C-alpha positions in Angstrom: -0.2 -0.2 -0.1 3.1 2.6 1.2 4.6 2.3 -2.0 0.8 2.5 -4.4 0.7 5.3 -2.3 4.0 6.8 -3.1 3.4 5.5 -6.9 0.3 7.6 -7.0 2.2 10.5 -5.1 4.9 10.8 -7.5 3.0 10.6 -10.5 1.5 13.5 -10.0 4.0 15.4 -8.9 5.8 14.3 -12.5 2.8 15.1 -14.3 1.3 18.4 -12.9 3.7 19.5 -10.8 5.3 21.5 -9.5 2.7 20.3 -6.7 1.8 22.1 -3.3 1.4 19.6 -0.7 -1.9 21.0 -0.9 -2.8 20.1 -4.0 -1.2 17.0 -4.0 -3.7 16.2 -1.3 -7.2 17.2 -3.3 -5.7 15.4 -6.3 -4.6 11.8 -5.2 -7.5 12.2 -2.1 -4.6 10.9 0.1 -5.2 12.2 3.8 -2.6 15.2 5.0 -0.8 13.1 7.4 -0.1 10.4 4.4 0.8 13.3 1.8 3.3 14.7 4.6 5.0 11.1 5.4 5.7 10.4 1.9 6.7 13.7 0.5 8.9 13.8 2.8 10.5 10.3 2.2 10.7 11.3 -0.6 12.5 14.3 -0.5 14.9 12.7 2.3 15.7 10.0 -0.9 16.5 12.6 -3.3 13.6 12.1 -5.8 11.8 14.7 -5.0 13.2 18.7 -4.3 11.5 22.2 -3.4 10.5 24.0 -6.5 9.6 27.7 -4.5 6.4 29.0 -3.1 3.3 29.8 -4.2 1.2 32.4 -2.0 -1.9 30.8 -0.1 -5.1 32.1 1.5 -4.1 34.1 4.6 -1.6 31.6 5.7 2.0 31.0 5.0 3.7 30.4 1.3 3.1 27.0 0.0 5.9 24.8 -0.7 6.4 23.6 -4.8 7.8 20.4 -5.6 9.0 18.7 -8.3 10.7 15.5 -9.1 14.4 16.3 -8.9 16.0 16.3 -13.0 19.5 15.4 -11.5 18.0 12.0 -9.1 19.2 10.3 -12.4 19.0 10.0 -16.4 17.4 7.9 -19.1 18.6 7.3 -22.4 16.1 6.8 -25.7 16.7 5.5 -28.8 14.6 5.4 -31.7 16.1 2.7 -34.4 14.3 3.8 -37.7 14.0 2.9 -41.1 16.9 5.1 -42.3 18.8 5.7 -39.0 20.0 4.5 -35.1 19.4 7.7 -32.9 20.3 8.0 -29.2 19.4 10.9 -26.9 20.3 11.6 -23.6 17.5 13.2 -21.4 17.6 14.4 -17.6 14.3 13.9 -15.7 13.1 17.0 -16.4 13.2 15.8 -20.1 16.1 18.3 -21.0 18.2 16.6 -23.5 21.7 17.0 -22.9 23.5 15.0 -25.9 22.4 13.1 -28.8 24.4 11.0 -31.5 23.2 9.8 -34.5 24.2 6.6 -37.1 22.8 6.7 -40.1 21.6 2.4 -41.7 22.4 2.1 -45.5 20.0 -1.3 -45.7 16.4 -1.3 -45.0 16.5 -4.7 -43.6 19.6 -4.0 -40.9 21.1 -6.9 -39.6 19.8 -7.0 -35.5 23.8 -7.2 -34.5 24.0 -3.9 -35.9 21.0 -2.4 -34.4 22.6 -3.4 -31.2 26.4 -2.3 -32.2 24.8 0.9 -32.5 22.7 1.6 -29.8 24.9 1.0 -27.5 27.8 2.6 -29.3 25.1 5.4 -29.1 25.2 4.4 -25.2 28.8 5.3 -24.9 29.1 7.9 -26.7 25.9 10.6 -24.7 26.8 9.7 -22.1 30.4 10.5 -22.8 29.5 13.7 -24.1 27.7 15.1 -21.2 29.7 13.5 -18.7 27.3 11.4 -16.7 28.7 7.7 -15.3 26.7 4.7 -16.3 25.7 4.1 -12.7 23.3 7.4 -13.1 21.5 5.9 -15.8 18.2 5.2 -14.3 17.3 3.2 -17.6 17.7 2.7 -21.8 14.8 2.7 -23.8 14.7 1.6 -27.2 12.2 2.2 -29.6 11.9 0.2 -32.9 8.8 -1.1 -35.6 7.4 -3.8 -35.2 5.3 -6.1 -32.8 7.1 -6.1 -29.6 7.0 -9.4 -26.7 8.2 -8.5 -23.4 8.8 -7.6 -20.9 11.2 -10.5 -20.6 13.3 -10.3 -23.7 11.5 -8.2 -25.3 10.7 -10.4 -28.7 10.4 -8.3 -31.9 8.6 -9.2 -34.4 9.4 -6.6 -37.0 8.0 -8.0 -40.9 9.3 -4.3 -42.5 13.1 -5.1 -41.3 13.3 -8.8 -42.0 12.9 -9.2 -38.3 10.9 -12.6 -37.2 10.6 -13.0 -32.8 14.4 -11.3 -32.6 15.6 -11.3 -28.6 16.8 -7.8 -29.3 15.9 -7.1 -25.5 18.0 -9.9 -24.3 21.1 -9.5 -27.0 21.1 -5.8 -25.7 21.1 -6.5 -22.0 23.9 -9.0 -22.6 26.1 -5.9 -23.3 25.1 -3.8 -20.4 23.9 -3.3 -16.9 21.7 -0.5 -17.2 18.2 -2.1 -17.6 16.5 -2.5 -21.0 13.1 -1.5 -22.2 12.1 -1.9 -25.6 8.9 -0.6 -27.3 6.9 0.0 -30.3 7.8 3.4 -32.0 4.5 4.6 -32.1 3.7 3.7 -28.6 6.8 5.5 -27.8 5.8 8.8 -29.6 2.4 8.1 -27.9 3.8 8.2 -24.5 5.7 11.2 -25.3 2.5 13.4 -26.5 0.4 12.2 -24.1 2.8 13.4 -21.1 4.1 16.7 -22.9 2.0 17.4 -26.0 -0.6 17.6 -28.1 -2.0 14.8 -26.4 -2.1 16.4 -23.1 -5.7 16.8 -21.0 -7.4 13.9 -23.6 -8.9 10.8 -22.2 -8.9 8.9 -25.2 -6.9 9.7 -28.8 -5.0 8.4 -31.2 -1.4 9.1 -32.1 -0.5 8.7 -35.5 2.9 8.0 -36.4 3.5 8.2 -39.9 7.1 7.9 -41.4 8.7 6.0 -43.5 6.3 2.9 -41.5 3.0 4.0 -40.2 1.6 3.2 -37.0 -0.2 4.2 -34.2 -0.5 4.6 -30.2 -4.4 3.7 -28.7 -5.4 5.7 -25.8 -8.5 5.1 -24.2 -9.8 6.1 -20.6 -6.1 7.2 -20.2 -4.4 3.9 -20.2 -2.5 2.6 -23.5 -4.3 0.3 -25.5 -1.9 -2.7 -26.8 -3.9 -5.2 -27.1 -4.2 -9.6 -26.7 -0.2 -9.7 -27.1 0.9 -6.0 -27.4 0.3 -5.4 -31.0 -2.7 -3.4 -31.4 -1.6 -0.1 -32.8 -0.4 -1.4 -36.2 -2.4 0.8 -38.1 -0.7 1.2 -41.3 -1.4 -2.6 -42.1 -4.8 -2.2 -42.1 -6.2 -2.6 -45.2 -7.4 0.6 -47.8 -7.5 -0.8 -50.6 -8.4 -3.9 -51.8 -6.2 -6.1 -54.6 -3.9 -3.0 -53.6 -0.4 -2.0 -53.7 2.1 -4.2 -52.0 3.3 -3.5 -49.2 6.6 -4.5 -47.1 4.6 -6.7 -44.8 3.9 -8.6 -48.0 0.6 -8.0 -48.0 -1.6 -5.8 -50.2 -3.5 -2.6 -50.4 -2.0 -1.2 -46.7 -2.3 2.1 -45.4 1.4 2.4 -45.6 1.8 1.3 -48.8 0.0 5.0 -49.5 0.9 7.1 -47.0 4.6 6.3 -45.7 7.3 8.3 -47.0 8.7 5.2 -49.1 5.2 4.4 -50.9 5.0 7.5 -51.5 7.8 8.3 -53.4 7.1 5.3 -55.2 3.8 6.5 -56.8 6.0 9.3 -57.5 7.7 7.7 -59.6 5.7 5.2 -60.8 4.1 8.6 -62.1 6.9 9.5 -63.8 7.8 12.4 -61.3 11.8 11.9 -62.4 12.6 15.6 -61.7 12.7 14.8 -57.7 16.1 12.9 -56.6 15.5 9.3 -55.2 19.0 8.7 -53.4 19.0 7.4 -50.0 18.7 10.3 -48.5 14.5 9.8 -48.0 13.6 12.2 -46.0 15.2 14.5 -48.8 13.1 13.2 -51.5 10.2 14.1 -49.6 10.6 17.5 -48.8 12.3 18.0 -52.6 8.4 16.5 -54.0 6.5 18.6 -51.3 8.8 21.6 -52.7 7.6 20.9 -56.4 3.9 20.6 -56.1 3.7 23.9 -57.6 5.6 23.2 -60.6 4.6 19.2 -61.3 0.8 17.9 -62.1 2.7 14.9 -60.8 3.8 15.0 -57.4 0.7 17.7 -57.1 -1.9 14.9 -58.1 0.5 12.2 -55.6 0.2 14.9 -52.8 -3.2 15.0 -52.7 -3.9 11.3 -52.9 -1.8 11.2 -50.0 -3.7 13.2 -48.3 -6.8 11.5 -49.3 -5.5 8.3 -48.2 -4.6 9.5 -44.6 -7.5 11.4 -44.3 -9.7 8.0 -44.9 -7.2 6.2 -42.8 -7.7 8.7 -39.9 -11.7 8.3 -40.7 -11.5 4.9 -40.2 -9.7 5.7 -36.7 -12.6 8.2 -36.0 -15.2 5.4 -36.8 -14.2 2.8 -34.7 -12.5 4.3 -31.8 -13.9 7.7 -31.3 -11.3 9.6 -30.3 -11.4 12.8 -28.8 -8.5 14.0 -30.3 -6.0 12.4 -33.1 -2.1 13.8 -33.0 -0.3 13.3 -36.4 3.3 13.0 -35.8 6.3 11.1 -37.2 9.0 13.0 -39.5 7.1 12.6 -42.8 3.5 13.5 -41.1 4.3 16.7 -40.1 5.9 17.6 -43.1 3.0 17.0 -45.0 0.6 18.3 -41.2 2.6 21.7 -41.3 1.6 22.5 -45.3 -2.0 20.3 -45.8 -3.5 19.9 -42.4 -6.8 21.9 -43.0 -7.4 19.6 -46.5 -6.6 16.9 -44.2 -9.7 17.8 -41.7 -11.6 18.4 -44.8 -10.5 14.6 -46.3 -11.0 13.0 -43.0 -14.3 14.6 -42.6 -15.5 13.4 -46.4 -15.0 9.3 -45.0 -15.9 10.0 -41.2 -19.3 9.5 -39.8 -20.6 13.0 -39.2 -20.9 12.6 -35.1 -18.0 11.1 -34.7 -16.2 13.6 -36.5 -17.6 16.3 -34.5 -16.6 15.0 -31.3 -13.1 14.7 -32.5 -10.3 17.7 -33.0 -6.8 16.5 -35.2 -3.8 18.1 -34.6 -0.2 18.2 -35.2 2.5 16.6 -33.0 4.0 19.2 -30.4 7.2 17.4 -29.8 9.1 17.8 -33.1 9.9 15.2 -35.6 12.7 13.6 -33.6 9.6 12.8 -30.4 10.3 9.0 -30.5 13.6 8.4 -28.8 12.0 11.0 -26.4 9.0 8.5 -25.6 11.3 5.9 -25.3 13.1 8.0 -22.7 10.0 7.7 -20.6 10.1 4.3 -20.8 12.0 3.7 -18.0 10.9 7.1 -16.2 7.7 5.4 -16.1 8.9 2.3 -14.6 10.4 5.1 -11.5 7.3 6.1 -11.3 5.1 3.0 -11.0 7.6 1.7 -8.5 7.2 4.6 -6.3 10.7 6.4 -6.7 12.0 3.3 -5.6 15.4 2.2 -8.1 18.2 -0.1 -7.7 20.4 2.9 -9.6 19.1 5.5 -7.5 22.0 8.0 -7.5 24.3 7.5 -4.4 26.1 9.9 -1.9 22.5 12.6 -1.7 22.5 15.0 0.4 19.1 14.4 2.4 16.9 17.4 1.4 15.7 19.3 3.9 11.7 19.3 5.0 
């Protein structure tokens, strides 16, 4: 019970802080005595620190509390279609260091991914001068279905991975706790905590990059399905007998709105004015920039918005969310230019009543929020454990209550 109450308090402080003890009592329904005792413990352990004060009605100023940013550090890694990105954060999610490794093959060997993630881990710690024993955990975001948590087995048909025990492969070479999750889920967690999803209890966070996925949130809780494969929105069928998808099926949404599929459709339409080199992002930007001068580019982009709107309408009709957040690097590039058209396309395909109840917004955390979301995985564990961790910083000076 005590651990559960610590978790409730710490989660409130982290998600909604800085908060006073008075506000914590109201938010958590814990008694004033329980709040005082548990906050005292968290202060003494260095998990929580004072963060100024606010005036109260007729009494002494109320001391505000927040999770101490330097209590520990977290690392997030994104295993993308074209790169591995590793980032180091403190507990306030201030980015302290970044390392990026390009991937030259669309189906990288798992050993190469493990090599890059661990090399990136060492590099960002060296850049920031952070000792390994100060790191609370490493979160890794990947494409595909992730079964866990023991070995974090990854099934990623688009990468050519079949039951790859990525978590175990990483854990064998570092003492830092490892957690692996689907990239759409980590993006969703980041946006729900810090970005455009804040305040929503029923939402979908869509990741549109080279691949396509979605994080489903219902009643404020992530929905993952029976075996954690919920959210494979990119592999729902948008056209019967349609284009071949990288997963091997035909007509998947990803084959029409994923960056690789969009660029391929443009190539087949005769759009030779765009360079299709190894830099997929540069090619996608060039395609968007050529819309005013190329009928082929204009038609491909128009159709892409239509397909994406139909995909959003399916989410609206199936899940009745209050909010859809569009993220991912190519999703943001499209949304920044064509958000009104995307909303109109969604309205054309969705039922009127549920569409009237949903808002469609852009991701607020930028194109690289997947790695940030991965870094929240060890923070979530810290909150659930009430601030207790075997990797807590040592020799912390006790805080004054």
